[in-house]
C-alpha positions in Angstrom: 89.5 124.3 123.5 91.9 121.3 123.2 92.3 119.5 126.5 95.5 120.0 128.4 97.7 116.9 129.5 96.3 115.4 132.6 97.6 113.6 135.5 99.3 110.2 134.7 99.4 111.0 130.9 102.6 110.5 129.1 104.6 113.7 128.8 106.3 115.0 125.6 110.0 114.5 125.3 112.2 116.9 127.0 113.7 118.2 123.9 110.3 118.7 122.0 110.4 122.5 122.4 110.0 123.5 118.7 106.5 124.8 118.0 103.9 122.9 116.2 103.8 125.4 113.5 107.7 125.1 112.9 107.5 121.2 112.9 104.7 121.2 110.6 106.6 123.8 108.3 109.7 121.6 108.2 107.8 118.3 107.4 106.1 119.9 104.6 109.3 121.6 103.2 111.0 118.2 103.1 108.5 115.6 102.0 106.2 115.4 98.8 102.6 116.2 99.5 101.2 112.8 99.5 99.2 113.2 102.8 97.0 116.0 104.0 97.4 115.3 107.8 95.6 117.4 110.6 97.6 120.1 112.0 98.7 118.3 115.1 102.2 117.1 115.9 102.2 114.1 118.2 105.0 113.5 120.7 103.7 110.8 122.9 101.0 108.2 123.4 99.5 105.7 125.7 96.5 103.6 125.6 93.8 105.5 123.7 95.4 108.8 124.2 98.1 110.9 122.4 99.8 113.9 123.5 101.1 116.8 121.2 104.4 118.6 121.5 102.5 121.4 123.5 101.3 118.9 126.0 97.6 118.8 124.8 95.9 115.4 125.0 93.7 114.0 122.4 91.6 111.0 122.3 92.5 108.7 119.4 89.4 107.5 117.6 91.4 106.3 114.5 93.9 103.9 115.9 96.3 104.2 113.0 93.6 102.8 110.5 93.4 99.7 112.8 97.2 99.2 113.3 96.7 100.2 116.9 93.9 97.8 117.8 95.6 97.2 121.2 96.2 100.9 122.0 99.5 102.9 122.0 102.4 101.3 123.6 100.5 98.5 125.0 102.5 97.1 128.1 102.5 93.5 126.9 103.5 94.4 123.2 106.2 96.8 124.4 107.6 94.3 126.9 107.8 91.6 124.1 109.6 94.0 121.7 112.1 95.1 124.6 112.9 91.6 125.3 113.5 90.7 121.7 115.7 94.0 121.2 118.1 92.3 123.8 118.4 89.1 121.7 118.5 89.4 117.9 116.4 91.7 115.6 117.1 90.5 112.1 118.6 87.6 110.5 116.9 87.5 107.0 115.4 84.4 105.8 118.7 83.1 104.7 118.8 81.6 108.3 116.3 80.1 110.7 115.6 82.1 114.0 113.9 80.9 117.2 110.7 82.8 116.8 109.8 82.2 113.3 108.3 78.7 113.6 106.2 79.6 116.6 104.8 82.6 114.9 103.8 80.8 111.6 102.6 77.9 113.6 100.4 80.0 116.0 99.1 82.4 113.2 98.1 79.4 111.2 96.1 78.0 114.0 94.5 81.3 114.7 93.3 81.4 111.1 92.4 77.7 110.9 94.9 77.3 108.1 98.2 75.5 107.5 100.9 77.8 106.1 102.0 81.5 106.7 104.0 83.7 104.4 105.2 86.8 106.3 105.8 90.2 104.8 106.1 93.6 106.2 103.3 96.0 104.9 99.8 95.4 103.8 100.5 96.3 100.2 103.3 93.6 100.2 100.9 91.1 101.5 98.3 92.0 99.0 101.0 91.7 96.2 101.9 88.3 97.7 98.4 87.1 97.6 98.2 88.1 93.9 101.2 86.2 93.0 100.0 83.2 95.0 96.8 83.1 93.3 98.1 83.5 89.8 100.7 80.7 90.5 98.2 78.4 92.0 96.0 79.2 88.8 98.8 77.9 86.6 100.1 74.9 88.5 97.1 73.6 90.3 94.0 74.8 88.3 95.7 74.7 85.0 94.9 78.0 83.6 96.8 78.6 80.5 100.0 80.6 80.9 99.4 84.4 81.0 95.7 84.1 81.0 94.9 84.2 84.7 92.2 86.6 85.9 91.4 88.1 89.2 88.1 89.6 90.1 88.0 92.7 92.4 85.3 95.0 93.6 84.7 98.6 92.8 85.7 101.2 95.6 88.4 98.7 96.8 91.5 99.8 98.6 94.2 97.2 98.8 97.3 99.4 98.8 99.3 101.8 96.7 101.7 99.8 94.6 101.6 100.1 90.6 99.8 96.7 90.2 97.2 97.5 93.0 96.3 101.0 91.9 95.8 99.7 88.4 92.5 98.0 89.6 91.5 100.8 91.8 88.4 103.1 90.9 89.7 105.8 93.0 91.1 108.4 90.4 93.2 110.0 93.0 94.9 106.7 93.7 95.2 105.6 90.0 95.9 108.8 88.0 99.1 109.1 86.2 100.6 105.7 87.3 99.8 103.7 84.2 100.5 101.6 82.2 98.5 99.4 84.5 99.1 95.4 85.1 96.4 93.4 83.0 94.5 90.5 84.3 92.0 92.2 86.7 88.0 92.7 86.4 86.3 95.2 88.4 82.6 94.6 89.5 80.5 96.6 91.8 81.0 95.8 95.7 78.1 93.8 97.0 76.7 92.9 93.6 76.6 89.1 93.5 75.0 88.9 90.2 77.8 91.0 88.6 80.4 88.7 90.4 79.0 85.6 89.0 79.0 87.0 85.5 82.7 88.0 85.9 84.0 84.7 87.1 85.2 82.5 84.0 87.1 79.5 83.5 90.4 81.5 83.6 89.6 83.3 86.9 92.1 82.2 89.6 90.9 84.4 92.5 88.1 86.8 93.8 90.0 89.5 96.0 87.6 91.3 98.6 87.7 93.4 101.6 84.9 92.0 103.8 84.2 95.7 105.0 85.7 98.3 102.7 87.5 100.6 104.9 89.0 103.4 103.0 85.7 103.6 100.9 84.0 104.8 104.1 83.6 101.6 106.1 81.1 99.9 103.7 79.4 96.7 104.8 78.2 94.5 101.9 74.6 93.4 101.9 73.6 90.3 104.1 74.6 87.2 102.5 77.1 88.5 99.9 80.2 87.1 101.4 78.5 83.7 101.8 77.4 84.0 98.2 80.9 84.7 97.0 82.2 81.8 99.0 79.7 79.4 97.4 80.5 80.8 93.9 84.3 80.5 94.3 83.8 77.0 95.5 81.5 76.0 92.8 84.0 77.5 90.0 87.3 76.4 91.7 88.4 79.8 92.3 90.3 81.1 95.3 88.3 83.5 97.7 91.1 85.9 98.9 89.9 88.0 101.9 91.8 91.3 102.7 91.4 91.6 106.4 94.2 93.9 106.8 91.9 96.6 108.4 88.9 94.5 109.2 90.7 91.6 110.9 92.1 90.9 114.3 89.3 91.8 116.5 88.1 95.1 114.9 84.5 94.0 114.1 83.7 92.0 117.1 85.2 88.8 115.6 88.7 87.9 115.0 87.8 88.1 111.2 85.1 90.2 109.6 84.3 87.1 107.4 83.0 85.2 110.5 79.9 87.4 110.6 78.6 85.2 107.7 80.2 82.1 108.7 82.6 82.3 105.8 86.1 81.0 105.7 88.0 82.1 102.9 90.8 80.2 100.9 93.4 83.1 101.9 93.5 85.6 104.6 95.5 88.8 104.0 96.6 90.2 107.2 98.5 93.2 108.4 98.1 96.4 110.6 97.2 95.2 113.8 99.2 92.1 113.6 102.4 94.4 114.4 100.6 95.7 117.5 101.3 99.4 116.5 105.1 98.5 117.2 106.6 97.3 114.0 105.1 96.7 110.5 104.0 93.0 110.2 102.0 91.4 107.5 101.1 88.0 106.3 99.3 85.7 103.8 97.7 82.7 105.5 96.3 79.7 103.5 96.5 76.0 103.0 99.4 73.9 102.0 97.8 73.3 98.6 97.7 77.1 97.9 100.8 78.5 99.6 102.7 75.2 98.8 102.9 76.2 95.2 106.1 78.3 96.0 109.6 77.1 95.5 112.8 78.7 96.7 113.7 81.9 95.1 110.2 82.6 93.7 109.2 85.1 96.5 110.7 86.6 99.6 111.5 89.4 101.7 114.6 90.4 103.7 112.6 91.6 106.7 109.5 89.4 106.5 109.4 87.2 109.6 112.2 88.9 111.2 112.7 88.2 115.0 111.5 91.3 116.4 108.3 91.2 114.2 107.7 87.6 115.2 108.1 88.5 119.0 105.5 91.2 118.8 103.1 89.3 116.6 103.3 86.3 118.8 102.2 88.4 121.7 99.2 90.0 119.5 98.1 86.3 118.6 98.2 85.4 122.4 96.0 88.4 123.1 93.5 87.7 120.5 93.3 84.0 121.6 91.5 85.0 124.8 88.7 86.4 122.8 88.8 89.5 125.2 89.3 92.1 122.5 86.9 90.5 120.1 84.2 90.6 122.9 85.0 94.1 123.9 84.8 95.4 120.2 81.4 93.8 119.9 80.1 95.1 123.3 81.3 98.7 122.8 80.5 98.6 119.1 76.9 98.0 119.9 77.0 101.1 122.1 78.8 103.1 119.5 76.4 102.4 116.8 73.4 103.0 118.9 74.7 106.4 119.7 75.4 107.2 116.1 72.1 106.1 114.9 70.8 108.7 117.2 72.8 111.4 115.6 71.6 110.2 112.2 68.1 110.9 113.5 69.0 114.6 114.1 69.6 115.1 110.4 73.2 116.2 111.1 74.4 113.1 109.8 73.2 111.3 106.6 74.3 107.9 107.0 76.1 105.5 109.4 77.9 102.2 108.6 80.0 99.6 110.1 80.4 96.9 112.6 82.1 96.5 116.0 84.3 99.4 116.8 84.5 100.6 113.3 82.2 103.3 111.7 81.8 105.4 108.7 79.8 108.5 109.3 78.5 110.7 106.5 78.2 114.5 107.4 75.2 116.4 106.2 76.4 119.1 103.9 74.8 121.9 106.0 77.2 121.1 108.8 80.5 120.8 106.6 82.8 118.4 105.1 84.6 115.5 106.7 87.6 117.4 106.9 86.0 120.4 108.5 84.4 118.2 111.2 87.7 116.5 111.7 89.4 119.8 112.5 86.8 120.8 114.8 87.1 117.7 116.6 90.8 118.0 116.8 90.2 121.5 118.6 88.2 119.7 121.2 90.6 117.1 121.8 89.4 114.2 119.7 91.2 112.8 116.6 89.4 111.1 113.7 90.0 111.3 110.0 88.0 112.0 106.9 87.7 110.1 103.6 86.0 110.9 100.4 84.9 114.4 101.3 81.8 113.9 103.5 82.7 111.0 105.5 84.6 110.6 109.0 85.9 107.2 110.1 85.7 106.1 113.8 88.0 103.2 114.8 89.2 103.6 118.5 91.6 101.1 120.0 89.8 98.1 121.1 91.0 98.6 124.7 89.3 102.2 124.9 87.1 102.6 128.1 83.5 103.3 127.7 83.8 106.6 129.5 86.4 107.7 127.0 84.4 106.4 124.1 81.2 108.4 125.4 83.6 111.6 125.8 84.5 111.3 122.1 80.8 110.8 121.2 79.7 113.9 123.3 82.3 116.0 121.5 81.0 114.8 118.1 77.5 115.7 119.1 78.7 119.2 120.1 80.7 119.7 116.9 77.7 118.5 114.9 75.4 120.8 116.8 73.4 117.9 117.5 
């Protein structure tokens, strides 16, 4: 049975009287079928818990694919947003505003970089990084015009624009959207030999997720990221790290690259940077790299807007303490220890991940990832499946150990372990 709303939990809005079934039917009648969400309709949320229109509570073990690293309606982030709402929300980049400089300075400092180019969504940030790499290749490296090449990894997920899906190996993401943008070469993820063979004199960048999230939380072999870093330095190629899901505390470090002592040339950030309040993304790099842009060559009306900067500044302040990174490391060790025990039962075939992030492959005899997600939903726990057999676990970093154990206990029950 799904858990009922408890004392102190957020209540659904007073006018949320329409049934779950009717709300789902209305949504499906008026939007294309680009998602297959679980049959739950959320009306309120706080911390690691969400409440549906019927007042049932659910433990959130997905955290908006890492967009909610600090939990739902984190008081510090909501306060920052409310204060900014009373001042100014948008100026466009046609004018300066009083939060922009501090945001760029502090994010650059957090990353150990010099310049920040803010955007809104993760896909926009990836597109910005691709444009940056090509322009740097032509203006700084001296690649002949129109010949720039970017190497990417198989099973990648960097967004859903036409350019990005063109170098995806996921047929669902790619099919029927061609013709595709040229200039990309795909090599197997984790294969340093293949990467070395693919990098040529016209290669301007290697674009990688330090941990592949959508693919099922795939962690590369030890030494892979360090090897890519060495190769890119040797060949004068930019190492672009897509830390949209893996960054900002999720893996127990500020950035997942840190687990191998790697600092890329370019960070691509998003999701948690907006604190689950507003969409905020950014490309962060050196002056040599981002300094290639001139006025009019790239931009965004909403990128770096005052409201986004106010929230992101609070996110940066929270990360500076190291509290969330340490918490993700400590609870992540506990999470993976418990999941390894599940693997020993034979109900789970593989467990991957780092920090408070895990991909769990469900044994075929137990069911599909979707079926397990639905069974967990019925027991008051929300996760999401990917690629058929896998469920992803990524709770807010502020989750209590007791709540995490509750979620794991429900998973054990659903698996019959």
